[in-house]
N, C-alpha and C positions, 0 to 999 in steps of 0.2 A: 732491853725492856724486861722488867720482872713480871711475875704473875700477879702482882697487885698494883702495877703502875696505872695512872689515869688512862682513860680512853676517851675518844671523841666520837660520838655518834651524831650524824646529821639529823636534826629535828625539823620536821616540817609542820606547818600549821594544820591542825585537824579540822576537816570539813564537818558541818553539822550532820551531814548524811552518813558519816563514817563513825562506827562505834569506837569506843576507846580500845577494845580488844583488837579490832581490825587495824586500827592506827599503830598499836604497839607492834603487832605482828609485821606489818609492812615496814616499819621503822627498823626493827631488828633484822629483818630479812635483807633490807637494803645495806645495812651495815656489814653483814656477813658477805654479801654478794660483791660489795665494792671494797673489801679488804680492810674495813675499819677495825675488825677484830682479828688479831693475828692468831695462828695455831698456837695452842698451849696457854693462851691468856685465860686464867680462871675468872669466872664471873659468878656473882650470887644473885638471887632473885632480889634481895634487899638492895644491892648496889644498883641494879638495872632500874628498880622501881624508883629509887631516888634520882637516878639520872633522867629518867623520863617523866618524873613527877606524877606517878600514877600509883595505885595500890598494888600489892603483890599478885592479885588474882589474874589481871590481864597479862602480866609478865609470865606467870606460870603457864597460861594457856598458849601464849606465843611460843614459849620454849617447847612446849609439848609438840606443837605443829612442826617447828623447825627441826626438832629431833626426829620426827617421823619422816622428814625429807632428807635425812642424812646430813643435814647443814650443821647441826650442833649435837653434842653429847652431853646428857645429863647424868652426872655421877651420883653415887649413893650419898655423899655429903651435901647434896642439893646444889652443888656448884655445877656450872655449865661452861664448856669450852668448845672451841673449834677443833674437830678431830685432827689428829696428826696425819701427815701424808706419807705414803710409801711410793717408791719408784714405779711399782707395778700398777698401783691404783691411779697414779697421775697418768701414766700412759693409757690406761684403759679409759679414763675419763676423757682424755683429749681425742682418742680415736672414736669415741662414741659421739663427741661433739661433731667431728668431721662427717661421720656418717649420717647423722640426723639432720645437721644444719644444711649440708649440700642437698639432701633430699627436700628439705623445706623451702629452699631457695628455688629449686626447679619446679616445684608445685605451686609456688607463689608467682613465678614469672609471668603466666598468662594474664594474671589480674592486675599487673603494675601498669598504671596509666600515668599520663604526663603529670598530673598533680602529685602523685606519690613519688615519682621520679625526681621532681623538683624538690620535695621534702628531703629525699635522700641526699641530694647534692647540698642542700642547706645544712644538714646535720654533718656531712662530711667537712664542710668548711669550719664549722664549729670545733670539730675535732682537731683540725689543723691549727686553729687559734689556741686551743688548749695545750697542744704540744709545744707551741712556741712559748707559752707561759709556763711550761712545766708543771701544769695542774694534773697530777697523776689521777686524782679521784674523778675529776671531771672528764678526763680521757676515757676511763673505765665506763662511767655512766653513759657518755654520749656514744661510745662504741656499742654498748648493749642496746641503746635506743635505735641505733642504725640497723642492727640486725633484726631487732623486734619489729621495726617498721617494715622491713623487707618481708619477713616471713608472714606477717599478719595481713599482707595484701590478699592472701588466699582466704576467702570467707569460709572455707571448709576445713582449714588446718586444725590439726589435733596435736601437733608436736610441741607447741610452745611450752606447756608445762613440763615436758620432758627436757627441753633445752634449758629452761631456767633452773631445773633441778641440777643440771650439770654445771651451770654457772654458779650456782650456790656452792656446790662442793669444791669448785676450783677457785672461786672468788678470793679467798685469803692468800692464795698462792700466786694468783695472776697479778697482784700488785707488783711483785718483783719483775714480772714480764714487762709490764708497762714502764717500769723505770729503766729497763734496758731496750726499749723499743727502737731507738735511733740505731743501735748497734746491729740490728737484724732486719728491720722493716725498711728495706731500700725501695721497693716498689709499692705504690699506693694501690693495694688490692681492692679498696673500695671504689676507686676510679675504674678499675678493670671490670668490677661487677656492674657498675652503672653503664659502662660502654657496652658490655654484653647485653644489657637489657635494651639499650638503644638499637642494637643490631639484631635483636630478637634471637639471641643465641643462648638457649637454656643450658647447653653443655659448657659453654665458656663461662657462664655464670656460676655453675657448679665448681668449675676449676678455680675461679677467683675466690670463692668462699673457702674452698679447701686450702688455698695457698695462704689466705688471710689468716686462718686458724693455725696452720703450721708454722707460719713466720712468727706469729704471736707467741709461740712456745719454743722458738729457735734457740733460746737461752739454755734449754734442756734437750738439745737435739742429739746428744750422744749419752750413753750410760754414765760416763765419768762426769759430764756437766749436770746431768739429771740428779745424780747422788749428791753432788756439791750443792745443787739448788735446794734439795730436801734439807741438807744439814743447815744451810743458811737460813731457811725458814724456821727451823726448830731453834737455832741460836737466837733469832730475832725476837722470839717469844719468851726468852729467858733473861 
């Protein structure tokens, strides 16, 4: 893929209660988080405005917000791209995910009722179906929805914005992880998490979430594999 090759961004219908600027931001944010824009793929405000069929102004504002969240880089020539990844940055982001998300899961545990648990089971079945179909984008979206549904059971939680910021920065690179999921993800850690909830075991829930994240990045579990992964992500963007 070269720096000017076509991109595909999933467009959703805009609700009347949502402003164009909000819709553009959420659309581009989802594209980055779900790996639809690869690292090094140069974009322009004009290209994005044409793709989303909007004026340049909401594009410019959305890019400003995403840049502030470290999801995108705006360059001096008014182009935008996903920042390149380094091995140390990747490791730091993943360790931050484990620390924050295991905490969020434990804090949410007391508030998970039977209705939410049933919703988690339903989402996990949809993930299984997406895996059977090889739908990488759907796997990524559903997995995020599973974790989001779990953490937001806590009505006092304040960590979700931090968690989603990490997802944003990792999203373009986690598409590779999803493509290699079957090679490393032998045990369904979501099932382990739900079993821990049923047994009212907060510590087991934390362990399941930690294992879920670690096995999701097992393709980069050694320095050699991690450096190879970084190089593959850079090559894919050119």
